[in-house]
Backbone as a ProteinNet text record, in pm:
[ID]
protein_1_A
[PRIMARY]
INAEYMGHLLSVYFFFVHMAKTRTSLQRRKVRKAFHQAPSHVRRVLMSARLSRDLRSKHGVRALPIRKDDEVRVKKGAHKSREGKVVAVLRRKYVIHIDKVTREKANGATVQIGIHPSNVEVTKIKLDNSRKSLIERKTKHKKREKR
[TERTIARY]
2223.4	2144.4	2238.8	2235	2322.3	2260.9	2342.7	2302	2190.9	2196.2	2094.6	1956.3	1950.1	1823.5	1772.5	1864.8	1827.3	1768	1828.8	1775.1	1635.4	1610.8	1477.7	1376.8	1416.2	1326.5	1293	1394	1370.1	1273.9	1292	1203	1059.6	1041.6	907.8	848.1	931.1	885.8	839	920.6	883.8	760.2	742.7	623.2	499.4	502.2	385.1	363.6	471.5	458	390.8	434	372.5	222.8	189	49.5	-33	24.1	-48.9	-69.9	29.9	21.1	-69.5	-53.5	-120.7	-253.2	-268.7	-389	-412.4	-302.8	-312.7	-242.2	-284.6	-227.2	-98.1	-11.8	108	94.5	-17.9	-39.1	-68.6	0.1	-11.4	-155.1	-224.9	-360.7	-453.6	-434	-520.5	-486.3	-358.9	-318.7	-377.3	-369.7	-426.7	-578.2	-643.8	-789.1	-825.8	-751.4	-778.7	-757.3	-655	-625.6	-737.4	-781	-880.6	-1023.4	-1047.8	-1181.3	-1186.3	-1083	-1075.2	-1188.3	-1250.1	-1354.1	-1293.2	-1377.7	-1333.2	-1246.8	-1281.3	-1204.7	-1064.6	-1046.2	-913.3	-835.6	-903.6	-838.1	-786.3	-854.7	-810.1	-670.5	-647.5	-516.7	-413.5	-455.2	-363.7	-319.5	-404.7	-373.4	-307.1	-203.4	-127.8	-13.2	25.4	138.3	236.1	363.4	464.2	462.1	510.1	516.1	653.6	660.2	789.1	874.4	1004.5	1097.1	1056	1020.9	985.6	856.3	756.4	632.7	659.5	749.3	783.4	847.4	937.8	1003.4	907.8	817	722.5	619.8	563.4	455.3	501.4	620.2	670.7	601.7	550.2	478.8	538.6	556.4	619	519.8	399.2	300.6	160.3	69.3	-72.2	-159.6	-281.4	-375.9	-402.9	-397.3	-414.9	-561.5	-586.7	-724.8	-733.7	-856.1	-881.5	-829.3	-777.4	-723.5	-584	-520.9	-379.1	-300.8	-186.1	-99.5	13.3	38.6	134.6	231.9	345.1	444	463.1	456.5	475.8	624.7	658.8	798.9	847.2	756.2	795.2	703.5	753.5	671	691.5	605.7	618	591.9	519.5	482.7	564.7	685.5	773.8	797.4	800.3	825.6	709.8	595.2	476.4	410.7	360.1	295.6	152.9	69.2	-68.7	-150.1	-276.4	-369.4	-447.6	-474.2	-551.7	-697	-748.1	-884.8	-981.2	-937.1	-1023.1	-937.8	-994.8	-932.8	-1028.5	-986.4	-1071	-1027.2	-1092.6	-1052.8	-1077.7	-1181.1	-1212.1	-1100.2	-1037	-929.6	-790.6	-780.5	-652	-569.9	-633.5	-560.8	-612.3	-530.9	-572.7	-562.8	-641.1	-633.2	-575.8	-478.2	-412.7	-450.3	-479.2	-538.3	-454.5	-322.4	-241	-186	-224.8	-177	-291.6	-296.3	-404	-343.4	-428.6	-384.9	-501.5	-467.7	-567.7	-613.5	-743.1	-796.8	-798.6	-826.7	-828.7	-934.7	-1045.3	-1151.9	-1131.2	-1017.2	-985.9	-1019.4	-1091.7	-1127.5	-1005.4	-997.3	-889	-941.3	-860.6	-898.6	-786.3	-825.5	-728.6	-655.7	-530.9	-453.1	-446.9	-480	-476.3	-333.4	-298.6	-164.6	-179.2	-99.9	-105.7	-41.5	-102.6	-51.4	91.2	138.2	275.2	377.6	334	424.4	426.2	358	355.6	405.7	435.7	481	394.3	340.7	253.9	341.6	314.7	392	315.1	182	99.6	-23.2	-46.7	-157.8	-278.3	-394.8	-518.2	-553.1	-529.3	-550.6	-691.7	-761.6	-887.7	-880.3	-988.1	-983.2	-951.6	-1008.9	-983.9	-838.6	-782.8	-644	-550	-581.4	-498.2	-498	-615.4	-622.7	-549.5	-552.9	-479.8	-329.3	-278.7	-135.7	-98.1	-184.8	-161.3	-151.2	-246.3	-245	-118.5	-77.5	42.3	168.1	179.7	297.8	298.5	180.9	174	219.8	173.9	210.5	360.9	418.3	561.9	641.8	595.7	665	657.6	542.4	524.9	617.8	638.9	726.4	871.5	914.2	1054	1094.8	999.3	1031	1094.4
-3712.7	-3596.6	-3477.4	-3412.5	-3296	-3171.4	-3068.7	-2947.7	-2872.7	-2868.8	-2795.7	-2857.4	-2990.4	-3060.5	-3040.6	-3041.8	-3021.3	-2881	-2781.4	-2645.6	-2637.3	-2706.6	-2708.5	-2772	-2883.7	-2950.8	-2859.6	-2787.3	-2696.6	-2584.2	-2528.2	-2419.5	-2469.3	-2589.4	-2647.1	-2671.7	-2722.5	-2748.9	-2619	-2512.8	-2386.2	-2325.3	-2343.9	-2295.5	-2360.4	-2493.7	-2563	-2534.3	-2513.5	-2475	-2338.4	-2244.4	-2110.5	-2121.6	-2201.8	-2215.7	-2277.7	-2374.6	-2441.1	-2347.7	-2264.6	-2177.3	-2057.1	-1991.2	-1863.9	-1873.5	-1975.7	-1991.9	-1869.8	-1806.9	-1696	-1733.3	-1670.2	-1698.7	-1620.3	-1673.4	-1600.8	-1544.7	-1570.9	-1520.6	-1370.9	-1295.6	-1150.1	-1104.4	-1166.1	-1117.9	-1143.7	-1253.6	-1283.4	-1194.1	-1162	-1071.2	-933	-886.2	-755.4	-753.4	-862	-871	-864.5	-939.4	-939.6	-800.4	-730.2	-595.9	-498.2	-500.2	-402.6	-437.7	-562.8	-601.5	-626.1	-583.5	-607.8	-536	-602.6	-536	-431.5	-348.7	-234.1	-275.2	-384.2	-423.7	-471.6	-522.3	-563	-439.2	-345.8	-222.5	-142.3	-147.3	-76.9	-121.7	-253.6	-307.5	-275.2	-281.3	-249.1	-102.5	-17.8	124.4	158.3	84.4	109.6	204.2	280.1	372.9	346.4	364	340.4	453.1	422	520.3	585.3	706.3	774	699.4	729.1	656.2	662.7	784.4	798	723.3	725.3	649.3	499.3	457.3	315.8	265.3	344.2	301.8	310.3	407.8	425.3	312	276.3	177.5	37	23.8	-107.9	-165.7	-77.3	-119.4	-43.4	-111.3	-48.7	30.5	-23.4	41.9	18.7	108.2	98.1	139	84.5	133.7	282	359.3	505	536.1	643.9	685.5	836.9	885.1	1027.9	1082.1	1204.4	1277.4	1233.3	1138.3	1111.8	1228.4	1260.4	1361.9	1290.9	1332.3	1262.7	1360.2	1304.6	1378.2	1301.7	1372.4	1309	1282.2	1156.8	1116.8	1103.7	1085.2	1065.7	1145.7	1175.9	1241.4	1391.8	1456	1599.2	1681.6	1627	1700.7	1656.1	1606.2	1555.7	1660.6	1615.9	1695.6	1787.2	1776.4	1851.8	1775.3	1847	1783.7	1832.9	1749.6	1789.6	1677.4	1707.6	1612	1542.6	1413.8	1338.3	1384	1433.3	1483.8	1373.1	1286.8	1180.1	1061.1	942.4	818.5	759.4	761.3	712.1	571	473.5	334.5	291	342.6	302	340.5	456.7	503.4	470.9	411.6	382.2	509	619.2	743.1	807.1	899.1	981.2	1126.9	1212.2	1355.8	1418.4	1505.3	1574.8	1722	1783.3	1917.9	2024.1	2017.5	2123.6	2087	1971.7	1930	1948.1	2066.2	2100.7	2164.1	2185.2	2256.5	2341.1	2439.9	2529.1	2473.2	2472	2433.5	2556.1	2533	2642.7	2747.1	2701.4	2795.9	2863.6	2836.6	2902.2	2820.6	2711.4	2628.1	2547.8	2524.9	2441.8	2300.7	2202.1	2061.9	1986.5	1883.9	1799	1711.3	1681.1	1590.4	1455.6	1350.9	1217.1	1165.4	1112.5	1057.9	917	824.9	686.4	676.9	599.6	591.1	536.7	461.7	410.6	521.9	638.1	750.7	849.3	814.9	904.4	830.7	911.3	858.8	923.2	843.3	895.3	958.7	1085.8	1155.8	1168.1	1158.8	1162.7	1075.7	983	888.7	942.2	925.9	952.8	824.5	824.5	703.1	700.1	592.7	564.5	418.7	367.7	233.5	125.6	135.7	33.3	37.8	157.7	172.6	119.9	147.7	97.3	-54.8	-114.3	-260.9	-321.4	-254.7	-301.9	-301.4	-192.2	-183.3	-289.9	-309.5	-413.2	-551.4	-583.2	-713.2	-732.5	-626.6	-637.1	-657.6	-587.3	-602.8	-739.5	-790.1	-924.6	-1028.8	-1015.6	-1109.9	-1105.9	-985.7	-970	-1036.3	-1019.2	-1081.1	-1233.1	-1284.5	-1429.2	-1486	-1411.1	-1457.4	-1462.5	-1371.2	-1365.8	-1485	-1550.8	-1664.2	-1777.6
-1160.6	-1204.6	-1218.2	-1333.7	-1351.4	-1286.6	-1267.8	-1195	-1266.8	-1400.2	-1476.8	-1456.6	-1462.6	-1443.7	-1300.6	-1203.8	-1063.6	-1044.3	-1111	-1103.3	-1159.5	-1269.4	-1330	-1235.1	-1173.2	-1078.8	-961.1	-911.7	-799.8	-839.6	-958.9	-1000.7	-1016.8	-1068.9	-1082	-943.9	-852.2	-715.2	-649.5	-658.2	-595.4	-659.4	-788.3	-855.9	-795.9	-779.7	-727.1	-578.7	-504.8	-363.8	-355.4	-440.9	-444.2	-474.8	-575.2	-614.4	-502.1	-431.9	-324.1	-205.2	-174.2	-57.2	-81.7	-196.9	-217	-291.1	-371.9	-453.3	-542	-586.8	-679.7	-808.6	-914.1	-1044.9	-1064.1	-1148.6	-1187.8	-1328.5	-1392.7	-1527.4	-1522.4	-1609.3	-1608	-1626.8	-1720.4	-1748.4	-1630.5	-1559.3	-1443.8	-1324.8	-1308	-1201.3	-1225.9	-1352	-1386.8	-1367.9	-1405.3	-1388.8	-1241.2	-1158.2	-1014.1	-955.3	-1001.9	-951.1	-987.1	-1111.8	-1157.1	-1116.6	-1079.9	-1034.8	-884.1	-812.6	-668.4	-596	-496.5	-417.6	-324.3	-268	-188.7	-69.1	0	118.5	81.3	-38.6	-86.2	-131.7	-196.6	-241.6	-123.1	-11	109	147.6	144.3	180.8	73	-54	-163.2	-158	-102.3	-93.8	39	72.9	194.8	165.2	267.2	254.3	367.1	337.6	440.9	543.3	662.3	769.6	771.8	828.3	842.3	944.3	946.7	1034.9	1181.6	1229	1370.2	1403.6	1314.1	1337.4	1333.7	1242.3	1230.4	1359.3	1415.6	1539.6	1658.7	1655.7	1766.7	1772.3	1655.4	1652.4	1616.7	1560.8	1522.3	1400.3	1314.8	1194	1075.8	962.3	846.1	760.3	741.9	654.7	708.5	670.9	709.7	591.7	585.9	485.2	509.3	403.1	414.4	441.9	515.1	540.1	547.1	540.2	546.4	679.7	677.4	792.9	836.5	768	791.1	731.3	790.4	731	658.3	534.2	449.5	383.6	337.8	258.9	128.6	17.1	-113.3	-130.7	-163.5	-174.6	-318.5	-412.8	-552.6	-643	-761.7	-861.9	-869.3	-946.9	-971.3	-845.4	-749.5	-627.3	-507.4	-533.9	-429.6	-321.2	-195.9	-74.8	-35.3	-101.8	-59.2	55.6	154.7	269.7	280.8	343.8	365.9	426.3	446.8	506.1	396	414.4	315.6	323.8	212.4	205.6	164.8	71.7	20.9	-20.8	-2.3	-49.2	-152.7	-278.6	-386.4	-423	-362.7	-385.3	-528.4	-591.3	-727.8	-824.3	-799.8	-887.5	-833.7	-716.4	-651.3	-627.6	-590.1	-562.5	-434.2	-381	-267.1	-308.3	-241	-262	-135.7	-154.8	-43.8	-52.8	63	62.5	-8.8	-4	-64	-201.2	-254	-385.9	-485.3	-548.1	-641.6	-766	-865.9	-985.5	-1036.5	-1117.5	-1176.2	-1309.8	-1331.9	-1462.4	-1553.6	-1679.2	-1777	-1743.5	-1682	-1649	-1513.5	-1448.1	-1321.1	-1197.8	-1213.3	-1098.4	-1051.6	-920.8	-868.3	-845.2	-882.5	-864.6	-793.9	-720.8	-651.5	-752.8	-724.3	-808.4	-737.6	-810.8	-753.5	-743.2	-626.1	-603.2	-548.4	-601.3	-554.9	-416.4	-324.5	-187.1	-175.7	-275.5	-268.1	-285.3	-333.4	-355	-238.8	-129.6	-13.5	110.3	212.7	341.2	449.2	538.4	644.7	752.5	784.5	886.8	1018.1	1010	1131.5	1108.8	1201.5	1187.8	1262.3	1202	1276.1	1350.3	1480.1	1559.8	1615.8	1592	1657.8	1704.3	1760.2	1818	1716.1	1597	1495.2	1447.7	1434.4	1392.3	1499.3	1627	1737.6	1740.6	1721.1	1723.7	1604	1489.2	1371	1398	1456.1	1487.7	1590	1688.7	1790.7	1727.8	1637.2	1568.5	1487.5	1416.8	1332.9	1417.7	1529.5	1614.1	1682.1	1722.7	1781.5	1681.1	1556	1450.7	1425.2	1427.4	1404.6	1516.7	1641.6	1755.1	1746.9	1702.3	1689.4	1583.1	1474.8	1366.5	1408.9	1497.5	1539.6	1625.7	1690.1	1778	1706.3
[MASK]
+++++++++++++++++++++++++++++++++++++++++++++++++++++++++++++++++++++++++++++++++++++++++++++++++++++++++++++++++++++++++++++++++++++++++++++++++++

């Protein structure tokens, strides 16, 4: 068996292993459909934001689903380095509203600017019992994987 044919066999093998493990499609149109028709509980996970370095070292978790009352810093885009508290999480639009990130409309009204959670970094977590248990579960899973 030549090397080129072996490479082809390996790629086919990994494709079928991926399909068997994840049960998700690799077709672009199906991935886009799944993303835009995702239910609210799936969108919550998709709308995760990374934690700042000190929070990451403190809690042992890299990212968490964003929620209202978290304090964040914008890391990318036109509003880079702006900080504020999350006022609203709009799962339908895949955006969050931050209290100090607004703009003036033509009629003088101020409106919130939607920012995707992947473009922000959480600087302060609003901890409640459900959030604590989520962090606990994630750290337990990480410790189990290291064994």
